PyMOL Python script that loads the backbone (N, CA, C, O; Angstrom):
from pymol import cmd

cmd.read_pdbstr("""\
ATOM      1  N   UNK A   1     117.826 110.400  99.897  1.00  0.00           N
ATOM      2  CA  UNK A   1     116.746 110.336 100.578  1.00  0.00           C
ATOM      3  C   UNK A   1     115.611 109.591  99.747  1.00  0.00           C
ATOM      4  O   UNK A   1     115.323 109.938  98.602  1.00  0.00           O
ATOM      5  N   UNK A   2     114.917 108.421 100.489  1.00  0.00           N
ATOM      6  CA  UNK A   2     113.871 107.761  99.737  1.00  0.00           C
ATOM      7  C   UNK A   2     112.493 108.250 100.486  1.00  0.00           C
ATOM      8  O   UNK A   2     112.327 108.554 101.667  1.00  0.00           O
ATOM      9  N   UNK A   3     111.627 108.224  99.473  1.00  0.00           N
ATOM     10  CA  UNK A   3     110.189 108.730  99.744  1.00  0.00           C
ATOM     11  C   UNK A   3     109.271 107.953  98.906  1.00  0.00           C
ATOM     12  O   UNK A   3     109.653 107.356  97.899  1.00  0.00           O
ATOM     13  N   UNK A   4     107.936 107.964  99.366  1.00  0.00           N
ATOM     14  CA  UNK A   4     106.896 107.244  98.675  1.00  0.00           C
ATOM     15  C   UNK A   4     105.884 108.262  98.175  1.00  0.00           C
ATOM     16  O   UNK A   4     105.462 109.222  98.821  1.00  0.00           O
ATOM     17  N   UNK A   5     105.536 107.903  96.870  1.00  0.00           N
ATOM     18  CA  UNK A   5     104.460 108.711  96.229  1.00  0.00           C
ATOM     19  C   UNK A   5     103.439 107.844  95.749  1.00  0.00           C
ATOM     20  O   UNK A   5     103.772 106.784  95.219  1.00  0.00           O
ATOM     21  N   UNK A   6     102.073 108.195  95.880  1.00  0.00           N
ATOM     22  CA  UNK A   6     100.983 107.570  95.390  1.00  0.00           C
ATOM     23  C   UNK A   6     100.574 108.365  94.080  1.00  0.00           C
ATOM     24  O   UNK A   6     100.294 109.563  94.024  1.00  0.00           O
ATOM     25  N   UNK A   7     100.598 107.410  92.991  1.00  0.00           N
ATOM     26  CA  UNK A   7     100.504 107.995  91.590  1.00  0.00           C
ATOM     27  C   UNK A   7      99.184 107.595  91.072  1.00  0.00           C
ATOM     28  O   UNK A   7      98.717 106.461  91.180  1.00  0.00           O
ATOM     29  N   UNK A   8      98.531 108.742  90.419  1.00  0.00           N
ATOM     30  CA  UNK A   8      97.282 108.416  89.626  1.00  0.00           C
ATOM     31  C   UNK A   8      97.658 108.679  88.328  1.00  0.00           C
ATOM     32  O   UNK A   8      98.010 109.829  88.067  1.00  0.00           O
ATOM     33  N   UNK A   9      97.654 107.674  87.284  1.00  0.00           N
ATOM     34  CA  UNK A   9      98.038 107.987  85.952  1.00  0.00           C
ATOM     35  C   UNK A   9      96.849 108.520  85.023  1.00  0.00           C
ATOM     36  O   UNK A   9      95.717 108.532  85.505  1.00  0.00           O
ATOM     37  N   UNK A  10      97.034 108.914  83.849  1.00  0.00           N
ATOM     38  CA  UNK A  10      95.861 109.161  82.940  1.00  0.00           C
ATOM     39  C   UNK A  10      95.028 110.412  83.623  1.00  0.00           C
ATOM     40  O   UNK A  10      93.799 110.362  83.566  1.00  0.00           O
ATOM     41  N   UNK A  11      95.562 111.346  84.162  1.00  0.00           N
ATOM     42  CA  UNK A  11      94.968 112.594  84.889  1.00  0.00           C
ATOM     43  C   UNK A  11      94.864 113.752  83.705  1.00  0.00           C
ATOM     44  O   UNK A  11      95.647 113.691  82.757  1.00  0.00           O
ATOM     45  N   UNK A  12      93.939 114.741  83.783  1.00  0.00           N
ATOM     46  CA  UNK A  12      93.845 115.823  82.941  1.00  0.00           C
ATOM     47  C   UNK A  12      94.975 116.658  82.886  1.00  0.00           C
ATOM     48  O   UNK A  12      95.277 117.335  81.903  1.00  0.00           O
ATOM     49  N   UNK A  13      95.711 116.600  84.137  1.00  0.00           N
ATOM     50  CA  UNK A  13      96.966 117.585  84.321  1.00  0.00           C
ATOM     51  C   UNK A  13      98.034 116.819  85.137  1.00  0.00           C
ATOM     52  O   UNK A  13      97.669 115.864  85.823  1.00  0.00           O
ATOM     53  N   UNK A  14      99.168 117.140  85.105  1.00  0.00           N
ATOM     54  CA  UNK A  14     100.243 116.715  86.035  1.00  0.00           C
ATOM     55  C   UNK A  14     100.149 117.602  87.192  1.00  0.00           C
ATOM     56  O   UNK A  14     100.102 118.828  87.081  1.00  0.00           O
ATOM     57  N   UNK A  15     100.122 116.964  88.323  1.00  0.00           N
ATOM     58  CA  UNK A  15     100.150 117.934  89.467  1.00  0.00           C
ATOM     59  C   UNK A  15     100.647 117.091  90.859  1.00  0.00           C
ATOM     60  O   UNK A  15     100.396 115.895  91.004  1.00  0.00           O
ATOM     61  N   UNK A  16     101.214 117.708  91.622  1.00  0.00           N
ATOM     62  CA  UNK A  16     101.636 117.168  92.828  1.00  0.00           C
ATOM     63  C   UNK A  16     100.858 117.696  94.205  1.00  0.00           C
ATOM     64  O   UNK A  16     100.579 118.891  94.297  1.00  0.00           O
ATOM     65  N   UNK A  17     100.585 116.946  95.062  1.00  0.00           N
ATOM     66  CA  UNK A  17      99.897 117.561  96.159  1.00  0.00           C
ATOM     67  C   UNK A  17      99.991 116.436  97.446  1.00  0.00           C
ATOM     68  O   UNK A  17     100.214 115.241  97.251  1.00  0.00           O
ATOM     69  N   UNK A  18      99.797 116.990  98.679  1.00  0.00           N
ATOM     70  CA  UNK A  18      99.800 116.143  99.788  1.00  0.00           C
ATOM     71  C   UNK A  18      98.347 115.661 100.307  1.00  0.00           C
ATOM     72  O   UNK A  18      97.495 116.547 100.372  1.00  0.00           O
ATOM     73  N   UNK A  19      98.021 114.517 100.636  1.00  0.00           N
ATOM     74  CA  UNK A  19      96.582 114.229 101.083  1.00  0.00           C
ATOM     75  C   UNK A  19      96.817 113.334 102.383  1.00  0.00           C
ATOM     76  O   UNK A  19      97.444 112.285 102.232  1.00  0.00           O
ATOM     77  N   UNK A  20      96.413 113.640 103.488  1.00  0.00           N
ATOM     78  CA  UNK A  20      96.640 113.084 104.738  1.00  0.00           C
ATOM     79  C   UNK A  20      98.128 112.687 105.230  1.00  0.00           C
ATOM     80  O   UNK A  20      98.453 111.702 105.893  1.00  0.00           O
ATOM     81  N   UNK A  21      98.970 113.761 104.705  1.00  0.00           N
ATOM     82  CA  UNK A  21     100.434 113.397 104.971  1.00  0.00           C
ATOM     83  C   UNK A  21     101.277 112.535 103.941  1.00  0.00           C
ATOM     84  O   UNK A  21     102.458 112.238 104.119  1.00  0.00           O
ATOM     85  N   UNK A  22     100.493 112.162 102.808  1.00  0.00           N
ATOM     86  CA  UNK A  22     101.035 111.279 101.985  1.00  0.00           C
ATOM     87  C   UNK A  22     101.273 112.114 100.638  1.00  0.00           C
ATOM     88  O   UNK A  22     100.413 112.909 100.257  1.00  0.00           O
ATOM     89  N   UNK A  23     102.409 111.923  99.958  1.00  0.00           N
ATOM     90  CA  UNK A  23     102.895 112.458  98.774  1.00  0.00           C
ATOM     91  C   UNK A  23     102.051 111.856  97.624  1.00  0.00           C
ATOM     92  O   UNK A  23     101.980 110.633  97.502  1.00  0.00           O
ATOM     93  N   UNK A  24     101.393 112.723  96.755  1.00  0.00           N
ATOM     94  CA  UNK A  24     100.625 112.105  95.686  1.00  0.00           C
ATOM     95  C   UNK A  24     100.895 112.782  94.447  1.00  0.00           C
ATOM     96  O   UNK A  24     101.323 113.936  94.452  1.00  0.00           O
ATOM     97  N   UNK A  25     100.655 112.088  93.287  1.00  0.00           N
ATOM     98  CA  UNK A  25     100.964 112.676  92.071  1.00  0.00           C
ATOM     99  C   UNK A  25      99.827 112.280  91.050  1.00  0.00           C
ATOM    100  O   UNK A  25      99.313 111.165  90.957  1.00  0.00           O
ATOM    101  N   UNK A  26      99.522 113.436  90.280  1.00  0.00           N
ATOM    102  CA  UNK A  26      98.503 112.877  89.018  1.00  0.00           C
ATOM    103  C   UNK A  26      99.293 113.123  87.818  1.00  0.00           C
ATOM    104  O   UNK A  26      99.739 114.248  87.595  1.00  0.00           O
ATOM    105  N   UNK A  27      99.485 112.183  87.067  1.00  0.00           N
ATOM    106  CA  UNK A  27     100.323 112.222  85.739  1.00  0.00           C
ATOM    107  C   UNK A  27      99.266 112.163  84.633  1.00  0.00           C
ATOM    108  O   UNK A  27      98.263 111.451  84.594  1.00  0.00           O
ATOM    109  N   UNK A  28      99.724 113.108  83.695  1.00  0.00           N
ATOM    110  CA  UNK A  28      98.971 112.797  82.246  1.00  0.00           C
ATOM    111  C   UNK A  28      99.152 111.464  81.583  1.00  0.00           C
ATOM    112  O   UNK A  28      98.204 110.905  81.030  1.00  0.00           O
ATOM    113  N   UNK A  29     100.359 110.945  81.631  1.00  0.00           N
ATOM    114  CA  UNK A  29     100.778 109.679  81.042  1.00  0.00           C
ATOM    115  C   UNK A  29      99.908 108.812  81.471  1.00  0.00           C
ATOM    116  O   UNK A  29      99.416 108.863  82.598  1.00  0.00           O
ATOM    117  N   UNK A  30      99.568 107.702  80.374  1.00  0.00           N
ATOM    118  CA  UNK A  30      99.041 106.374  80.759  1.00  0.00           C
ATOM    119  C   UNK A  30      99.936 105.421  81.176  1.00  0.00           C
ATOM    120  O   UNK A  30     101.085 105.484  80.737  1.00  0.00           O
ATOM    121  N   UNK A  31      99.597 104.462  82.019  1.00  0.00           N
ATOM    122  CA  UNK A  31     100.442 103.509  82.560  1.00  0.00           C
ATOM    123  C   UNK A  31     100.799 102.489  81.515  1.00  0.00           C
ATOM    124  O   UNK A  31     100.657 101.285  81.728  1.00  0.00           O
ATOM    125  N   UNK A  32     101.257 102.967  80.398  1.00  0.00           N
ATOM    126  CA  UNK A  32     101.564 101.934  79.300  1.00  0.00           C
ATOM    127  C   UNK A  32     103.175 102.223  78.916  1.00  0.00           C
ATOM    128  O   UNK A  32     103.639 103.358  78.813  1.00  0.00           O
ATOM    129  N   UNK A  33     103.801 101.210  78.758  1.00  0.00           N
ATOM    130  CA  UNK A  33     105.106 101.283  77.997  1.00  0.00           C
ATOM    131  C   UNK A  33     106.133 102.156  79.152  1.00  0.00           C
ATOM    132  O   UNK A  33     107.184 102.692  78.801  1.00  0.00           O
ATOM    133  N   UNK A  34     105.704 102.174  80.318  1.00  0.00           N
ATOM    134  CA  UNK A  34     106.679 102.901  81.319  1.00  0.00           C
ATOM    135  C   UNK A  34     106.546 104.352  81.131  1.00  0.00           C
ATOM    136  O   UNK A  34     107.472 105.065  81.518  1.00  0.00           O
ATOM    137  N   UNK A  35     105.477 104.893  80.569  1.00  0.00           N
ATOM    138  CA  UNK A  35     105.396 106.322  80.471  1.00  0.00           C
ATOM    139  C   UNK A  35     104.969 107.132  81.449  1.00  0.00           C
ATOM    140  O   UNK A  35     105.228 108.334  81.389  1.00  0.00           O
ATOM    141  N   UNK A  36     104.299 106.632  82.427  1.00  0.00           N
ATOM    142  CA  UNK A  36     103.776 107.317  83.595  1.00  0.00           C
ATOM    143  C   UNK A  36     105.110 107.235  84.661  1.00  0.00           C
ATOM    144  O   UNK A  36     105.306 108.178  85.427  1.00  0.00           O
ATOM    145  N   UNK A  37     105.885 106.212  84.661  1.00  0.00           N
ATOM    146  CA  UNK A  37     107.027 106.249  85.543  1.00  0.00           C
ATOM    147  C   UNK A  37     108.046 107.190  84.935  1.00  0.00           C
ATOM    148  O   UNK A  37     108.692 107.906  85.700  1.00  0.00           O
ATOM    149  N   UNK A  38     108.252 107.256  83.607  1.00  0.00           N
ATOM    150  CA  UNK A  38     109.092 108.327  83.019  1.00  0.00           C
ATOM    151  C   UNK A  38     108.684 109.737  83.350  1.00  0.00           C
ATOM    152  O   UNK A  38     109.553 110.524  83.726  1.00  0.00           O
ATOM    153  N   UNK A  39     107.401 110.129  83.237  1.00  0.00           N
ATOM    154  CA  UNK A  39     106.706 111.352  83.508  1.00  0.00           C
ATOM    155  C   UNK A  39     106.955 111.592  84.881  1.00  0.00           C
ATOM    156  O   UNK A  39     107.392 112.717  85.127  1.00  0.00           O
ATOM    157  N   UNK A  40     106.777 110.768  85.912  1.00  0.00           N
ATOM    158  CA  UNK A  40     107.045 110.899  87.349  1.00  0.00           C
ATOM    159  C   UNK A  40     108.375 111.469  87.486  1.00  0.00           C
ATOM    160  O   UNK A  40     108.529 112.618  87.899  1.00  0.00           O
ATOM    161  N   UNK A  41     109.376 110.687  87.147  1.00  0.00           N
ATOM    162  CA  UNK A  41     110.881 110.996  87.178  1.00  0.00           C
ATOM    163  C   UNK A  41     111.112 112.330  86.661  1.00  0.00           C
ATOM    164  O   UNK A  41     111.709 113.193  87.305  1.00  0.00           O
ATOM    165  N   UNK A  42     110.625 112.503  85.463  1.00  0.00           N
ATOM    166  CA  UNK A  42     111.136 113.918  84.780  1.00  0.00           C
ATOM    167  C   UNK A  42     110.370 114.881  85.484  1.00  0.00           C
ATOM    168  O   UNK A  42     111.101 115.777  85.908  1.00  0.00           O
ATOM    169  N   UNK A  43     109.205 115.033  85.762  1.00  0.00           N
ATOM    170  CA  UNK A  43     108.516 116.089  86.453  1.00  0.00           C
ATOM    171  C   UNK A  43     109.168 116.499  87.659  1.00  0.00           C
ATOM    172  O   UNK A  43     109.487 117.665  87.896  1.00  0.00           O
ATOM    173  N   UNK A  44     109.384 115.412  88.506  1.00  0.00           N
ATOM    174  CA  UNK A  44     109.886 115.701  89.873  1.00  0.00           C
ATOM    175  C   UNK A  44     111.364 116.022  89.570  1.00  0.00           C
ATOM    176  O   UNK A  44     111.766 117.004  90.194  1.00  0.00           O
ATOM    177  N   UNK A  45     112.080 115.558  88.934  1.00  0.00           N
ATOM    178  CA  UNK A  45     113.351 116.029  88.739  1.00  0.00           C
ATOM    179  C   UNK A  45     113.615 117.546  88.375  1.00  0.00           C
ATOM    180  O   UNK A  45     114.522 118.236  88.840  1.00  0.00           O
ATOM    181  N   UNK A  46     112.692 117.925  87.489  1.00  0.00           N
ATOM    182  CA  UNK A  46     112.604 119.150  86.919  1.00  0.00           C
ATOM    183  C   UNK A  46     112.097 120.161  88.186  1.00  0.00           C
ATOM    184  O   UNK A  46     112.652 121.250  88.332  1.00  0.00           O
ATOM    185  N   UNK A  47     111.169 119.792  88.957  1.00  0.00           N
ATOM    186  CA  UNK A  47     110.751 120.424  89.890  1.00  0.00           C
ATOM    187  C   UNK A  47     111.672 120.705  90.999  1.00  0.00           C
ATOM    188  O   UNK A  47     111.640 121.777  91.603  1.00  0.00           O
ATOM    189  N   UNK A  48     112.564 119.675  91.298  1.00  0.00           N
ATOM    190  CA  UNK A  48     113.508 119.631  92.493  1.00  0.00           C
ATOM    191  C   UNK A  48     114.789 120.115  92.141  1.00  0.00           C
ATOM    192  O   UNK A  48     115.546 120.507  93.029  1.00  0.00           O
ATOM    193  N   UNK A  49     115.191 120.139  90.708  1.00  0.00           N
ATOM    194  CA  UNK A  49     116.325 120.591  90.262  1.00  0.00           C
ATOM    195  C   UNK A  49     117.407 119.372  90.565  1.00  0.00           C
ATOM    196  O   UNK A  49     118.605 119.567  90.357  1.00  0.00           O
ATOM    197  N   UNK A  50     116.930 118.132  91.056  1.00  0.00           N
ATOM    198  CA  UNK A  50     117.765 117.077  91.392  1.00  0.00           C
ATOM    199  C   UNK A  50     117.258 115.793  90.670  1.00  0.00           C
ATOM    200  O   UNK A  50     116.073 115.696  90.351  1.00  0.00           O
ATOM    201  N   UNK A  51     118.172 114.800  90.413  1.00  0.00           N
ATOM    202  CA  UNK A  51     117.767 113.644  89.696  1.00  0.00           C
ATOM    203  C   UNK A  51     116.931 112.806  90.573  1.00  0.00           C
ATOM    204  O   UNK A  51     117.241 112.639  91.752  1.00  0.00           O
ATOM    205  N   UNK A  52     115.890 112.275  90.050  1.00  0.00           N
ATOM    206  CA  UNK A  52     114.995 111.425  90.782  1.00  0.00           C
ATOM    207  C   UNK A  52     114.890 110.007  90.178  1.00  0.00           C
ATOM    208  O   UNK A  52     114.766 109.850  88.963  1.00  0.00           O
ATOM    209  N   UNK A  53     114.944 108.964  91.066  1.00  0.00           N
ATOM    210  CA  UNK A  53     114.834 107.522  90.329  1.00  0.00           C
ATOM    211  C   UNK A  53     113.899 106.645  91.091  1.00  0.00           C
ATOM    212  O   UNK A  53     113.917 106.672  92.321  1.00  0.00           O
ATOM    213  N   UNK A  54     113.106 105.892  90.454  1.00  0.00           N
ATOM    214  CA  UNK A  54     112.061 105.029  91.069  1.00  0.00           C
ATOM    215  C   UNK A  54     112.956 103.684  91.422  1.00  0.00           C
ATOM    216  O   UNK A  54     113.575 103.046  90.570  1.00  0.00           O
ATOM    217  N   UNK A  55     112.921 103.425  92.570  1.00  0.00           N
ATOM    218  CA  UNK A  55     113.663 102.310  93.133  1.00  0.00           C
ATOM    219  C   UNK A  55     112.642 101.067  93.564  1.00  0.00           C
ATOM    220  O   UNK A  55     113.040  99.917  93.751  1.00  0.00           O
ATOM    221  N   UNK A  56     111.504 101.421  93.667  1.00  0.00           N
ATOM    222  CA  UNK A  56     110.419 100.372  93.902  1.00  0.00           C
ATOM    223  C   UNK A  56     109.161 100.523  93.499  1.00  0.00           C
ATOM    224  O   UNK A  56     108.836 101.710  93.519  1.00  0.00           O
ATOM    225  N   UNK A  57     108.324  99.807  93.144  1.00  0.00           N
ATOM    226  CA  UNK A  57     106.858  99.795  92.637  1.00  0.00           C
ATOM    227  C   UNK A  57     106.798 100.295  91.243  1.00  0.00           C
ATOM    228  O   UNK A  57     105.998 101.205  91.024  1.00  0.00           O
ATOM    229  N   UNK A  58     107.600  99.790  90.157  1.00  0.00           N
ATOM    230  CA  UNK A  58     107.555 100.392  88.733  1.00  0.00           C
ATOM    231  C   UNK A  58     106.222  99.873  88.361  1.00  0.00           C
ATOM    232  O   UNK A  58     105.805 100.406  87.332  1.00  0.00           O
ATOM    233  N   UNK A  59     105.391  98.964  88.900  1.00  0.00           N
ATOM    234  CA  UNK A  59     104.290  98.418  88.231  1.00  0.00           C
ATOM    235  C   UNK A  59     103.156  98.799  89.347  1.00  0.00           C
ATOM    236  O   UNK A  59     102.064  98.235  89.262  1.00  0.00           O
ATOM    237  N   UNK A  60     103.349  99.568  90.194  1.00  0.00           N
ATOM    238  CA  UNK A  60     102.422  99.632  91.217  1.00  0.00           C
ATOM    239  C   UNK A  60     102.132 101.192  91.339  1.00  0.00           C
ATOM    240  O   UNK A  60     102.988 101.999  90.975  1.00  0.00           O
ATOM    241  N   UNK A  61     100.954 101.584  91.839  1.00  0.00           N
ATOM    242  CA  UNK A  61     100.612 102.955  92.144  1.00  0.00           C
ATOM    243  C   UNK A  61     101.445 103.641  93.121  1.00  0.00           C
ATOM    244  O   UNK A  61     101.685 104.849  93.139  1.00  0.00           O
ATOM    245  N   UNK A  62     101.857 102.764  93.922  1.00  0.00           N
ATOM    246  CA  UNK A  62     102.691 103.379  95.039  1.00  0.00           C
ATOM    247  C   UNK A  62     104.226 103.175  94.860  1.00  0.00           C
ATOM    248  O   UNK A  62     104.751 102.064  94.929  1.00  0.00           O
ATOM    249  N   UNK A  63     104.832 104.205  94.649  1.00  0.00           N
ATOM    250  CA  UNK A  63     106.132 104.185  94.272  1.00  0.00           C
ATOM    251  C   UNK A  63     107.371 104.759  95.135  1.00  0.00           C
ATOM    252  O   UNK A  63     107.369 105.905  95.584  1.00  0.00           O
ATOM    253  N   UNK A  64     108.403 103.868  95.315  1.00  0.00           N
ATOM    254  CA  UNK A  64     109.381 104.457  96.302  1.00  0.00           C
ATOM    255  C   UNK A  64     110.432 105.028  95.454  1.00  0.00           C
ATOM    256  O   UNK A  64     111.020 104.327  94.631  1.00  0.00           O
ATOM    257  N   UNK A  65     110.694 106.285  95.623  1.00  0.00           N
ATOM    258  CA  UNK A  65     111.657 107.034  94.744  1.00  0.00           C
ATOM    259  C   UNK A  65     112.909 107.465  95.645  1.00  0.00           C
ATOM    260  O   UNK A  65     112.832 107.401  96.872  1.00  0.00           O
ATOM    261  N   UNK A  66     113.954 107.864  95.053  1.00  0.00           N
ATOM    262  CA  UNK A  66     115.231 108.125  95.714  1.00  0.00           C
ATOM    263  C   UNK A  66     115.802 109.429  94.866  1.00  0.00           C
ATOM    264  O   UNK A  66     115.850 109.514  93.639  1.00  0.00           O
ATOM    265  N   UNK A  67     116.212 110.397  95.805  1.00  0.00           N
ATOM    266  CA  UNK A  67     116.834 111.672  95.213  1.00  0.00           C
ATOM    267  C   UNK A  67     117.819 112.161  96.382  1.00  0.00           C
ATOM    268  O   UNK A  67     117.881 111.679  97.513  1.00  0.00           O
ATOM    269  N   UNK A  68     118.550 113.190  95.878  1.00  0.00           N
ATOM    270  CA  UNK A  68     119.472 113.841  96.773  1.00  0.00           C
ATOM    271  C   UNK A  68     118.780 114.901  97.508  1.00  0.00           C
ATOM    272  O   UNK A  68     119.344 115.407  98.478  1.00  0.00           O
ATOM    273  N   UNK A  69     117.465 115.340  97.100  1.00  0.00           N
ATOM    274  CA  UNK A  69     116.949 116.389  97.754  1.00  0.00           C
ATOM    275  C   UNK A  69     116.606 116.116  99.183  1.00  0.00           C
ATOM    276  O   UNK A  69     116.538 114.942  99.546  1.00  0.00           O
ATOM    277  N   UNK A  70     116.372 117.136 100.069  1.00  0.00           N
ATOM    278  CA  UNK A  70     116.080 116.906 101.265  1.00  0.00           C
ATOM    279  C   UNK A  70     114.312 116.946 101.541  1.00  0.00           C
ATOM    280  O   UNK A  70     113.511 117.281 100.668  1.00  0.00           O
ATOM    281  N   UNK A  71     114.011 116.616 102.654  1.00  0.00           N
ATOM    282  CA  UNK A  71     112.418 116.589 102.983  1.00  0.00           C
ATOM    283  C   UNK A  71     111.871 118.011 102.679  1.00  0.00           C
ATOM    284  O   UNK A  71     110.866 118.244 102.008  1.00  0.00           O
ATOM    285  N   UNK A  72     112.653 118.894 103.251  1.00  0.00           N
ATOM    286  CA  UNK A  72     112.055 120.430 102.918  1.00  0.00           C
ATOM    287  C   UNK A  72     111.689 120.695 101.583  1.00  0.00           C
ATOM    288  O   UNK A  72     110.632 121.232 101.254  1.00  0.00           O
ATOM    289  N   UNK A  73     112.780 120.224 100.641  1.00  0.00           N
ATOM    290  CA  UNK A  73     112.492 120.469  99.251  1.00  0.00           C
ATOM    291  C   UNK A  73     111.237 119.725  98.683  1.00  0.00           C
ATOM    292  O   UNK A  73     110.490 120.265  97.867  1.00  0.00           O
ATOM    293  N   UNK A  74     111.043 118.428  99.168  1.00  0.00           N
ATOM    294  CA  UNK A  74     109.967 117.505  98.679  1.00  0.00           C
ATOM    295  C   UNK A  74     108.611 118.300  99.223  1.00  0.00           C
ATOM    296  O   UNK A  74     107.600 118.409  98.530  1.00  0.00           O
ATOM    297  N   UNK A  75     108.734 118.802 100.478  1.00  0.00           N
ATOM    298  CA  UNK A  75     107.546 119.285 101.005  1.00  0.00           C
ATOM    299  C   UNK A  75     106.863 120.627 100.288  1.00  0.00           C
ATOM    300  O   UNK A  75     105.672 120.927 100.218  1.00  0.00           O
ATOM    301  N   UNK A  76     107.971 121.291  99.809  1.00  0.00           N
ATOM    302  CA  UNK A  76     107.735 122.628  99.040  1.00  0.00           C
ATOM    303  C   UNK A  76     107.068 122.386  97.683  1.00  0.00           C
ATOM    304  O   UNK A  76     106.169 123.103  97.244  1.00  0.00           O
ATOM    305  N   UNK A  77     107.643 121.179  96.968  1.00  0.00           N
ATOM    306  CA  UNK A  77     106.922 120.998  95.726  1.00  0.00           C
ATOM    307  C   UNK A  77     105.456 120.339  96.044  1.00  0.00           C
ATOM    308  O   UNK A  77     104.446 120.760  95.479  1.00  0.00           O
ATOM    309  N   UNK A  78     105.429 119.452  96.832  1.00  0.00           N
ATOM    310  CA  UNK A  78     104.059 118.820  96.972  1.00  0.00           C
ATOM    311  C   UNK A  78     103.136 119.698  97.619  1.00  0.00           C
ATOM    312  O   UNK A  78     101.935 119.503  97.427  1.00  0.00           O
ATOM    313  N   UNK A  79     103.518 120.658  98.374  1.00  0.00           N
ATOM    314  CA  UNK A  79     102.651 121.496  99.074  1.00  0.00           C
ATOM    315  C   UNK A  79     102.227 122.605  98.181  1.00  0.00           C
ATOM    316  O   UNK A  79     101.097 123.068  98.339  1.00  0.00           O
ATOM    317  N   UNK A  80     103.008 123.081  97.259  1.00  0.00           N
ATOM    318  CA  UNK A  80     102.778 124.040  96.390  1.00  0.00           C
ATOM    319  C   UNK A  80     101.913 123.699  95.110  1.00  0.00           C
ATOM    320  O   UNK A  80     101.545 124.556  94.306  1.00  0.00           O
ATOM    321  N   UNK A  81     101.625 122.322  95.013  1.00  0.00           N
ATOM    322  CA  UNK A  81     100.882 121.840  93.899  1.00  0.00           C
ATOM    323  C   UNK A  81      99.568 122.088  94.220  1.00  0.00           C
ATOM    324  O   UNK A  81      99.191 123.038  94.906  1.00  0.00           O
ATOM    325  N   UNK A  82      98.763 121.115  93.656  1.00  0.00           N
ATOM    326  CA  UNK A  82      97.354 121.045  93.904  1.00  0.00           C
ATOM    327  C   UNK A  82      97.071 120.599  95.393  1.00  0.00           C
ATOM    328  O   UNK A  82      97.646 119.620  95.868  1.00  0.00           O
ATOM    329  N   UNK A  83      96.286 121.251  96.016  1.00  0.00           N
ATOM    330  CA  UNK A  83      95.924 121.032  97.559  1.00  0.00           C
ATOM    331  C   UNK A  83      95.068 119.793  97.608  1.00  0.00           C
ATOM    332  O   UNK A  83      95.291 118.867  98.389  1.00  0.00           O
ATOM    333  N   UNK A  84      94.172 119.815  96.820  1.00  0.00           N
ATOM    334  CA  UNK A  84      93.040 118.600  96.647  1.00  0.00           C
ATOM    335  C   UNK A  84      92.903 118.485  95.204  1.00  0.00           C
ATOM    336  O   UNK A  84      93.000 119.457  94.456  1.00  0.00           O
ATOM    337  N   UNK A  85      92.666 117.239  94.794  1.00  0.00           N
ATOM    338  CA  UNK A  85      92.251 117.020  93.352  1.00  0.00           C
ATOM    339  C   UNK A  85      91.050 118.028  92.919  1.00  0.00           C
ATOM    340  O   UNK A  85      90.092 118.153  93.683  1.00  0.00           O
ATOM    341  N   UNK A  86      91.097 118.690  91.792  1.00  0.00           N
ATOM    342  CA  UNK A  86      90.122 119.504  91.521  1.00  0.00           C
ATOM    343  C   UNK A  86      90.328 120.999  91.891  1.00  0.00           C
ATOM    344  O   UNK A  86      89.799 121.888  91.222  1.00  0.00           O
ATOM    345  N   UNK A  87      91.109 121.256  92.972  1.00  0.00           N
ATOM    346  CA  UNK A  87      91.339 122.575  93.443  1.00  0.00           C
ATOM    347  C   UNK A  87      92.746 123.086  93.168  1.00  0.00           C
ATOM    348  O   UNK A  87      93.764 122.452  93.446  1.00  0.00           O
ATOM    349  N   UNK A  88      92.714 124.319  92.582  1.00  0.00           N
ATOM    350  CA  UNK A  88      94.211 124.824  92.330  1.00  0.00           C
ATOM    351  C   UNK A  88      94.892 125.176  93.588  1.00  0.00           C
ATOM    352  O   UNK A  88      94.219 125.573  94.540  1.00  0.00           O
ATOM    353  N   UNK A  89      96.160 125.065  93.669  1.00  0.00           N
ATOM    354  CA  UNK A  89      96.861 125.398  94.804  1.00  0.00           C
ATOM    355  C   UNK A  89      97.593 126.816  94.708  1.00  0.00           C
ATOM    356  O   UNK A  89      97.092 127.774  94.119  1.00  0.00           O
ATOM    357  N   UNK A  90      98.680 126.840  95.272  1.00  0.00           N
ATOM    358  CA  UNK A  90      99.317 128.317  95.351  1.00  0.00           C
ATOM    359  C   UNK A  90      99.979 128.550  94.045  1.00  0.00           C
ATOM    360  O   UNK A  90     100.555 129.615  93.825  1.00  0.00           O
TER     361      UNK A  90
END
""", "prot")
cmd.dss("prot")
cmd.show_as("cartoon", "prot")
cmd.util.cbc("prot")
cmd.orient("prot")
């Protein structure tokens, strides 16, 4: 399954959330030397228990990723994270 994630690098904490129906991620890594991309892939892979690969947008804030997980699994991860920036989720 392919999905899009809006990424904000250089954040205080790594967190996943949904805003206006869009999957979003805040990443601690800086957008240098592919660090933020690696953190996104690693953190999502660990959370989902399945490999995640960036297939488009390696140099953009909007990334298209691919995984074997289903949409329900993705929604659980993003909905369980930070509801809005600065507010703790479940």
